[in-house]
Structures are given as C-alpha cells and as structure tokens.
C-alpha positions as CSV (number, residue, x, y, z in Angstrom):
1,M,115.0,-187.6,171.1
2,L,113.5,-185.8,167.9
3,K,113.8,-184.7,164.5
4,A,115.5,-181.7,163.3
5,S,112.3,-180.2,162.5
6,D,109.6,-181.2,165.6
7,N,112.5,-179.9,168.2
8,E,111.9,-176.6,166.0
9,L,108.0,-176.3,166.1
10,L,108.6,-177.2,169.0
11,T,111.4,-174.3,170.4
12,S,109.7,-171.3,168.1
13,T,107.4,-169.0,170.4
14,N,107.4,-165.6,168.6
15,A,104.5,-164.3,166.7
16,G,103.4,-165.8,163.6
17,T,105.0,-169.3,164.7
18,P,102.5,-172.2,165.1
19,L,103.2,-172.7,169.0
20,G,103.7,-169.2,169.4
21,E,100.6,-168.6,168.4
22,L,99.4,-171.8,170.4
23,F,100.8,-170.1,173.1
24,R,99.4,-166.9,173.4
25,R,95.9,-168.8,174.0
26,Y,96.4,-168.9,177.3
27,W,97.3,-166.7,180.3
28,I,100.7,-166.6,181.5
29,P,102.4,-164.1,184.4
30,V,103.3,-160.8,183.4
31,V,104.7,-159.3,186.5
32,N,104.4,-159.0,190.5
33,S,101.8,-156.0,191.2
34,K,104.2,-154.6,193.9
35,E,106.6,-153.9,190.4
36,I,104.6,-151.4,189.0
37,A,103.2,-148.0,190.8
38,P,100.1,-145.6,190.1
39,D,102.2,-143.2,187.5
40,G,105.0,-145.3,188.5
41,K,107.8,-145.5,185.7
42,P,106.8,-148.0,182.9
43,L,108.5,-151.3,183.2
44,K,109.6,-153.6,179.6
45,I,109.3,-156.4,179.5
46,R,109.5,-158.9,176.3
47,L,106.9,-161.9,176.1
48,L,107.2,-164.6,173.4
49,G,109.1,-162.0,171.5
50,E,107.0,-158.9,171.9
51,D,109.3,-156.4,173.8
52,L,106.3,-154.7,175.8
53,L,105.7,-152.6,178.5
54,V,103.3,-152.8,182.2
55,F,102.3,-150.0,183.7
56,R,99.4,-148.8,186.1
57,D,97.9,-145.4,185.7
58,T,96.3,-143.1,187.8
59,N,93.7,-145.0,188.7
60,G,95.8,-148.2,189.9
61,D,94.4,-149.9,186.2
62,V,97.1,-151.9,184.6
63,G,98.0,-151.6,180.7
64,L,100.1,-154.4,179.2
65,V,101.4,-152.4,175.7
66,D,103.6,-152.8,172.6
67,E,107.2,-150.8,173.9
68,K,107.0,-148.7,170.3
69,C,104.7,-145.4,170.2
70,P,102.9,-146.2,166.5
71,H,103.5,-142.5,165.4
72,R,107.5,-142.7,164.7
73,R,108.2,-146.1,166.8
74,T,110.1,-144.5,169.4
75,S,110.4,-146.8,172.5
76,L,107.8,-145.6,175.2
77,A,109.6,-147.0,178.0
78,L,110.7,-142.9,179.0
79,G,107.2,-141.8,178.6
80,L,104.8,-140.3,181.1
81,N,102.6,-142.2,183.0
82,A,100.2,-139.0,184.2
83,D,96.8,-138.4,184.7
84,C,95.9,-141.9,183.3
85,G,97.7,-142.3,180.8
86,L,101.2,-142.9,179.0
87,T,102.5,-139.6,176.7
88,C,104.8,-140.2,175.0
89,I,108.3,-137.8,175.1
90,Y,109.2,-137.0,171.5
91,H,105.5,-135.7,170.1
92,G,103.0,-135.8,173.5
93,W,100.5,-139.1,171.4
94,K,99.3,-140.5,175.0
95,F,97.7,-143.3,175.1
96,D,95.0,-145.5,177.9
97,T,96.2,-148.4,179.9
98,K,93.6,-150.2,176.7
99,G,95.6,-148.6,174.2
100,N,93.0,-145.6,173.4
101,C,95.1,-142.4,171.8
102,V,93.6,-139.9,174.6
103,D,95.4,-136.2,173.4
104,L,97.5,-136.3,170.2
105,P,98.7,-132.0,170.7
106,S,100.6,-132.8,167.2
107,E,97.9,-132.1,164.7
108,P,95.6,-129.7,164.7
109,K,92.4,-130.3,167.3
110,D,90.2,-130.4,164.7
111,S,92.2,-132.4,163.3
112,K,89.9,-136.6,163.8
113,M,92.8,-138.5,163.1
114,K,92.5,-139.6,167.1
115,A,89.6,-141.8,166.7
116,G,92.0,-144.7,164.2
117,V,95.5,-144.2,165.9
118,R,95.6,-147.1,168.6
119,L,98.5,-148.5,170.7
120,R,98.2,-152.2,170.7
121,S,97.4,-153.7,174.0
122,Y,96.9,-156.4,175.6
123,A,94.3,-157.8,178.2
124,T,95.3,-158.2,181.7
125,R,94.5,-159.5,185.2
126,E,96.1,-159.1,188.3
127,Q,95.5,-162.0,191.0
128,N,97.1,-163.0,194.1
129,G,99.9,-159.7,193.8
130,I,100.6,-161.2,190.2
131,V,99.6,-159.2,187.0
132,W,98.7,-161.7,184.5
133,G,98.1,-161.2,180.4
134,Y,96.4,-162.6,177.1
135,L,98.0,-162.1,174.4
136,G,95.8,-163.9,171.9
137,P,92.8,-162.9,170.0
138,K,90.4,-161.2,172.1
139,E,87.8,-162.5,170.8
140,E,89.1,-166.3,171.6
141,E,90.0,-164.8,175.5
142,P,89.7,-168.1,177.6
143,P,88.9,-168.1,181.2
144,F,91.1,-167.1,184.2
145,P,92.9,-170.2,185.5
146,E,92.0,-170.7,188.8
147,F,94.8,-172.5,190.3
148,Y,95.1,-173.8,193.8
149,W,97.1,-171.6,195.2
150,M,95.0,-168.3,194.6
151,G,93.1,-169.6,197.0
152,L,95.0,-169.2,199.8
153,P,95.7,-166.3,201.9
154,D,98.9,-163.9,200.6
155,N,100.7,-164.8,204.0
156,Q,101.2,-168.0,202.6
157,I,102.1,-167.5,199.5
158,I,105.2,-165.8,197.7
159,S,106.2,-165.4,194.9
160,E,109.4,-164.9,192.1
161,R,109.9,-164.8,188.3
162,V,113.3,-165.0,187.1
163,W,114.9,-164.0,183.5
164,Q,116.7,-167.8,182.1
165,E,119.2,-168.5,179.7
166,C,117.4,-170.6,177.8
167,N,115.0,-171.6,175.7
168,Y,111.2,-172.6,178.2
169,L,111.0,-176.3,177.5
170,Q,114.7,-177.9,178.6
171,V,113.6,-175.2,181.5
172,M,110.1,-177.2,181.5
173,E,111.6,-181.0,180.5
174,N,113.2,-180.3,184.3
175,D,110.9,-179.7,186.1
176,L,109.4,-182.8,184.7
177,D,112.9,-185.1,185.1
178,Y,112.3,-187.3,188.6
179,V,115.5,-189.2,188.7
180,H,118.0,-186.6,188.5
181,A,117.1,-185.0,191.8
182,A,119.0,-188.0,193.4
183,F,121.9,-186.5,191.8
184,L,122.3,-182.9,191.1
185,H,120.4,-182.6,194.3
186,K,121.4,-184.4,197.0
187,A,123.1,-183.5,200.0
188,H,126.1,-185.4,201.5
189,E,124.6,-185.7,204.9
190,Q,121.3,-185.1,206.7
191,Q,119.9,-181.4,206.1
192,D,118.0,-179.9,209.8
193,V,115.3,-178.1,207.9
194,D,112.6,-175.9,209.1
195,R,108.4,-177.2,209.4
196,G,107.8,-176.9,205.3
197,L,110.8,-176.7,203.5
198,L,111.9,-179.4,201.0
199,S,115.6,-178.8,201.5
200,S,118.2,-176.3,202.4
201,D,120.6,-174.4,199.9
202,L,122.7,-176.9,200.3
203,G,120.3,-180.1,198.5
204,I,118.1,-182.4,199.6
205,S,118.6,-184.7,202.1
206,P,119.5,-188.6,201.7
207,S,116.1,-190.2,203.2
208,H,114.3,-188.0,200.7
209,P,112.1,-190.1,198.4
210,L,113.4,-188.1,195.7
211,I,117.3,-189.0,196.5
212,K,117.4,-192.1,198.0
213,N,115.2,-193.8,195.0
214,P,117.1,-193.2,191.5
215,P,116.2,-194.9,189.4
216,V,112.0,-194.6,190.6
217,K,109.9,-196.9,188.6
218,Q,107.8,-194.2,186.2
219,A,104.2,-194.0,184.7
220,V,102.2,-191.7,183.0
221,E,98.5,-190.5,182.7
222,S,96.8,-188.5,180.8
223,T,94.5,-186.2,182.9
224,K,92.3,-183.2,181.2
225,Y,94.6,-181.4,181.6
226,G,97.6,-182.6,180.8
227,K,99.9,-185.3,182.6
228,R,99.7,-186.6,185.7
229,C,103.7,-188.4,186.0
230,I,104.0,-190.9,189.1
231,G,106.9,-191.6,190.4
232,V,107.0,-195.0,192.4
233,G,110.1,-195.4,195.1
234,I,111.0,-197.5,197.9
235,E,110.4,-195.5,201.4
236,D,111.3,-198.5,204.0
237,D,111.3,-202.4,203.6
238,D,107.3,-202.1,203.7
239,N,105.9,-199.1,201.9
240,Y,106.8,-197.7,198.4
241,A,106.8,-193.6,198.7
242,F,104.5,-192.4,195.6
243,M,104.9,-189.1,194.5
244,E,103.4,-186.9,191.4
245,I,103.8,-184.4,189.1
246,H,101.6,-182.3,187.5
247,Y,102.0,-181.0,184.1
248,I,99.3,-178.7,182.9
249,F,99.2,-177.8,179.4
250,P,100.6,-176.3,177.9
251,F,103.4,-174.3,180.2
252,Y,102.4,-174.7,183.9
253,T,103.8,-177.7,186.9
254,Y,103.5,-178.3,190.2
255,P,107.0,-180.1,190.7
256,P,106.7,-183.3,193.2
257,R,106.3,-182.9,197.3
258,M,105.5,-185.3,200.3
259,K,102.6,-184.9,202.7
260,G,103.6,-181.5,205.0
261,E,106.1,-179.9,202.5
262,D,104.7,-176.5,200.6
263,G,103.7,-177.0,197.6
264,M,105.4,-175.3,194.3
265,W,103.7,-173.9,191.2
266,H,105.8,-173.1,188.2
267,A,105.1,-171.5,184.8
268,F,107.9,-171.3,182.7
269,I,106.9,-167.9,179.7
270,P,108.9,-167.8,176.7
271,R,111.0,-164.4,177.0
272,D,112.3,-165.4,173.1
273,D,113.4,-168.1,171.9
274,H,116.3,-168.6,173.4
275,S,115.0,-167.2,177.5
276,T,112.7,-167.8,179.5
277,W,110.7,-166.0,183.1
278,S,110.5,-168.7,185.2
279,W,107.8,-168.3,187.7
280,D,108.2,-169.6,190.9
281,V,104.9,-169.9,193.0
282,Q,105.7,-171.3,196.9
283,F,103.1,-171.8,198.9
284,S,101.6,-173.7,202.5
285,H,98.8,-175.1,202.7
286,A,97.7,-174.3,206.0
287,Q,99.6,-171.9,208.0
288,P,102.1,-168.7,207.3
289,I,104.9,-169.4,205.1
290,N,108.5,-169.2,205.9
291,A,109.8,-166.7,203.6
292,K,113.1,-166.2,204.4
293,G,113.6,-169.9,204.5
294,Q,112.3,-170.7,201.2
295,S,114.0,-168.3,199.6
296,E,117.4,-169.5,201.1
297,R,116.9,-173.1,199.9
298,R,116.6,-171.6,195.8
299,G,118.8,-169.0,196.3
300,L,118.8,-167.1,193.4
301,V,120.0,-163.8,193.8
302,L,118.9,-161.7,191.1
303,D,120.3,-157.8,190.2
304,E,117.3,-155.1,189.1
305,H,117.0,-157.0,185.6
306,F,116.1,-160.5,187.3
307,R,119.0,-161.9,186.0
308,K,121.0,-164.5,188.7
309,Q,124.1,-163.2,189.8
310,R,125.3,-167.0,190.5
311,N,125.8,-167.5,186.7
312,M,127.5,-169.4,183.4
313,S,130.3,-166.7,183.7
314,N,131.0,-167.3,187.3
315,D,130.1,-170.9,186.9
316,Y,126.9,-170.3,189.3
317,E,129.9,-170.2,191.7
318,Q,130.4,-173.8,191.6
319,D,132.3,-175.0,194.5
320,R,135.0,-178.4,194.1
321,E,135.5,-178.9,197.5
322,L,131.7,-178.4,199.1
323,M,131.1,-181.1,196.0
324,I,133.6,-183.6,198.3
325,H,132.5,-182.8,201.9
326,G,128.6,-180.5,201.1
327,N,126.8,-182.0,197.8
328,Y,127.1,-183.5,194.7
329,S,126.4,-180.8,192.3
330,G,128.9,-178.3,194.6
331,I,126.3,-175.6,193.8
332,R,124.7,-174.1,196.5
333,G,120.6,-173.1,196.1
334,I,118.0,-175.5,194.5
335,A,117.2,-173.5,191.8
336,N,120.8,-172.2,190.7
337,Q,121.2,-176.5,190.4
338,D,118.7,-176.1,188.3
339,H,119.3,-172.9,186.3
340,A,122.9,-175.4,186.1
341,V,122.7,-177.4,184.2
342,T,119.5,-176.9,181.9
343,E,121.6,-173.4,180.9
344,L,124.4,-175.1,180.0
345,M,122.6,-177.2,177.9
346,G,123.0,-173.8,175.1
347,P,120.4,-171.7,174.0
348,I,118.2,-174.4,172.7
349,V,119.0,-178.2,173.1
350,D,119.3,-180.3,169.5
351,R,116.8,-182.8,170.6
352,S,118.1,-184.8,167.1
353,K,121.5,-185.9,169.5
354,E,119.8,-186.9,172.3
355,M,119.9,-190.7,173.6
356,L,117.2,-191.2,176.1
357,G,116.5,-193.5,178.1
358,T,113.9,-195.2,180.6
359,S,113.8,-192.6,183.5
360,D,113.0,-189.8,180.4
361,L,109.7,-191.3,179.9
362,P,107.6,-188.5,181.9
363,I,109.4,-185.6,179.2
364,I,109.4,-188.3,176.0
365,Q,105.2,-188.0,177.0
366,M,104.7,-184.0,177.3
367,R,106.8,-183.6,174.1
368,R,104.4,-185.9,172.2
369,M,101.4,-183.9,173.6
370,L,103.4,-180.6,172.5
371,L,103.7,-181.8,169.2
372,E,99.8,-183.3,168.8
373,Q,98.1,-180.0,170.3
374,V,100.5,-178.1,168.1
375,K,99.7,-179.7,165.0
376,S,96.1,-179.8,165.5
377,F,95.9,-176.5,166.4
378,M,98.0,-175.6,163.0
379,A,94.9,-177.6,161.1
380,G,92.7,-176.1,162.7
381,G,91.4,-177.9,165.9
382,A,90.9,-175.7,169.4
383,P,93.2,-175.4,171.6
384,I,92.7,-177.0,175.2
385,K,90.2,-175.6,177.9
386,H,90.6,-175.5,181.3
387,D,87.2,-174.0,182.5
388,Q,85.9,-178.3,181.7
389,Y,87.2,-179.0,185.4
390,P,88.0,-177.7,189.0
391,L,91.7,-176.9,188.9
392,Q,91.6,-174.5,192.3
393,K,91.5,-178.4,193.3
394,L,95.0,-179.5,191.9
395,F,98.6,-179.9,193.8
396,S,100.8,-182.7,194.1
397,C,101.1,-183.9,197.0
398,G,102.6,-188.0,197.3
399,A,101.6,-190.6,199.1
400,V,103.6,-193.7,201.6
401,D,101.6,-196.8,201.2
402,S,101.7,-200.5,200.9
403,K,104.2,-202.1,198.7
404,S,101.6,-204.4,198.3
405,K,99.9,-201.7,196.3
406,R,99.6,-200.3,192.2
407,W,100.4,-196.8,192.3
408,Q,96.7,-196.2,190.8
409,E,95.6,-198.1,194.2
410,A,98.0,-195.3,196.8
411,L,97.6,-192.2,195.1
412,P,94.3,-192.5,193.0
413,I,94.3,-189.5,190.2
414,D,90.3,-187.6,191.1
415,P,87.3,-189.0,188.9
416,V,87.2,-185.2,187.5
417,Y,90.4,-185.2,186.1
418,A,90.5,-188.7,185.0
419,L,90.6,-188.8,181.1
420,E,88.0,-191.4,179.3
421,Q,88.5,-193.7,176.5
422,Q,85.3,-194.5,174.7
423,E,85.7,-197.7,175.8
424,G,85.8,-196.4,179.5
425,K,88.8,-197.4,180.3
426,R,91.2,-195.4,181.7
427,Q,94.1,-193.7,179.6
428,F,97.5,-193.9,180.2
429,D,100.7,-193.7,178.7
430,L,102.6,-196.1,179.8
431,T,101.7,-197.9,183.2
432,V,104.8,-199.2,185.6
433,E,104.0,-202.0,188.3
434,T,105.1,-201.7,191.9
C-alpha cells in the first residue's frame, strides 16, 4: 500500500502539480489525424487538466491551443477555421496554429496591440496517423520518441483512443498485472481465433500461458527506459513460458505477447485526475493486420466523444449466464473487462487501504520508480530521456524454453537497454528463480 500523501502525489497531474509538470516533459498522443480536417471544426480535447483545441488549418498544419480566447475568455470551439487561422466569433480575433494573433479587427488599424496578443499553444507532430503534443516548456522539449511500431507500414497498425472513467494510475497498473489475465480474461473453452489474435471477444483460451499459470513467478528488471517485468509459467512438462511487459517511463507500456501474436502498445494519458485517455496501438510485425478481428476482440463500442456504450451504467453488459458457460467475468470484450474492474475502483483508488501480495511485484516497482522520479524532479533532477537508446527496437515478445534455464538466459535483455550498477552488475529489483 501507499501512504496517503504518496498516493496524492502519484495521482495529481494538473498544471502546477509535481507529477503534472513532469508528465509535461514528454510527448503525448492527442488525437488520431483523421479526426481533424483542413478548415474543419476545431476539436475539444482535455489533457492533463487543461481544456484545449486541436485544429488543422488551410495548409494542413496542426494547432494545439488553449480553448479560451485571450480577449474575454470565451470558447474558440465555435470559431471559424479558415484562411490559415482560427477566428473567435465574439470579436473576430484570429490566431494561427502557433498561437500568433494574425487579425485584431476590433481595434484601430494603427493599433500595436496585436503584437502583444498570444494564444497559448503547444508543439505538435504527426506520426503514423496520430497527432502528438508536447505541453512542457519550449526550451526543454525532448526529442520525439521513436517507438517500434512507428517503423511499420500503415496497413500493419491500428490505433484507438478511449475515454476511461478513472485516474490514469489504476489503468496503467492493470497493464503491469500478469495474474489478472488468468481470471478476468479467462474463457472457459478453447477459442477459435484468427492469425495474430490473442483472444476472442469472450476471452483468452485456457491453454494460453497467461491463463493457465496463476500465479506466475515474476521478476522486475530496472532498465534505461523504465522497467522490464518478467513472468514465468509452465508451458509443458519440459518447458517454461517466459513472458515480458515493458514499462517505458512515464506512461507507455507494451503488454505481454508470445511469438506469432500481434503486438500492443499503450499510452495512458491523464485527461484530468478522474479520467484517462487510454491509447491502444495494435500492430502486426510482418503482414497486414486483421483490423476487424482486433477491434471485435477488444469489444469497445464508442460514442462520438470516445466514451463507452458498455459502461458502469449498464454493468458493462455483464451476462450472468455467460459467467457459467462462457467466461470468468461474464463480460464480452477484453478491453471492456479491463475497463470494468479499473473504473469500478472509483475515480481515484485509496491505496492506503490496499492489501498487496507477491503477485503485485511489477505494480510495486513501477510505483517506486514514479515516486523516485517525481521526487527527484521536485529537487531539480532531470527527467529520463528516451533518445539515449533505440526505442525503435523494443517490443514485448515472450519465449518458450527449457525448464533448465533461468529467465535471464531464456529472455535476455538487449544490452543497449541494460542498466549497469557501478560495480558492473546488472540491476534487478527482485529475481525469482525458475
């Protein structure tokens, strides 16, 4: 469990909070590129407690700006997006994608006021059909992170953002939790799934290493990018299944996948302290992705605001008969299952009341890292930089190997990510013999 003060420190992400300011030192996904059109309607987006607009101008450039006009603070969401700028319908003040005031028709023509008018704006970049933003100080803007899936063709990737009704931390903790899959995601019978798919919308087959091995033996290895979480379960009489989760500081993850399965990358971006933008990027390594199959197994049915239609108000459409004959949870959709249990914790979990066990090792280590980093940041320390190692080579892929091997042998880390202690030994938070 956490002290109440530490829990508050790790769940408060608005502007001016220690973790909120640290998170603003990293690039975050904002919207899918297809959501905004040249001279189209500005799109409202809430990020880290800030109400912003994202829009594409006549030339195709993207702006990420304060929703409120600096004049009288009305919303620019109703503004005219045309002729390379966004114009407020109240008094005609117009701004470009960089926040520069380009027209001030309510003032005399010889007024010099325009030069001093600015709309708060943030840096943007488009990559693989996603608009990214950087909300921190311009002088501290980090290099853009180059994740593995960004090097794949467009037809091998699908991405989705979802409004999740709880604090980012409990969403991210779920992603580092090996053991929950054996219960929450368990299908009672073997599932007939297409190539690359981890599961059906009912759940994961009982024969899969994630399902048949509770509780898995676990270890957590500190790395240059964050934490590598290892799970070791029985595959057959002679072999173990060695699995890995990558936690890339501060809010990116690669959940566990075995060889032959499509990959998954997540980003958990605080919308505010009580809600999260959960980003799923699913990718096929060598062939076009089965977008329909991946979408169906996730089971997210969203409205125009990216909120789930299967939600708390209808118990995520849980079917009690399904619990007996179909799956453990009675809920269809792997993502729906995750959203149900994390949202029903409440907007922010009181972690001072938890009772953690040995299966919670990755969560404990991730929290420790977050606390260490935010406290270092508060003391003037520099945030972790991701341009010191090749992120484009990193993804999760488990292995099946002999029971005679330890996990360090069966699933060795690439040396470019290994964190070395001064005496030259690899750093492990805890190792578990296999």
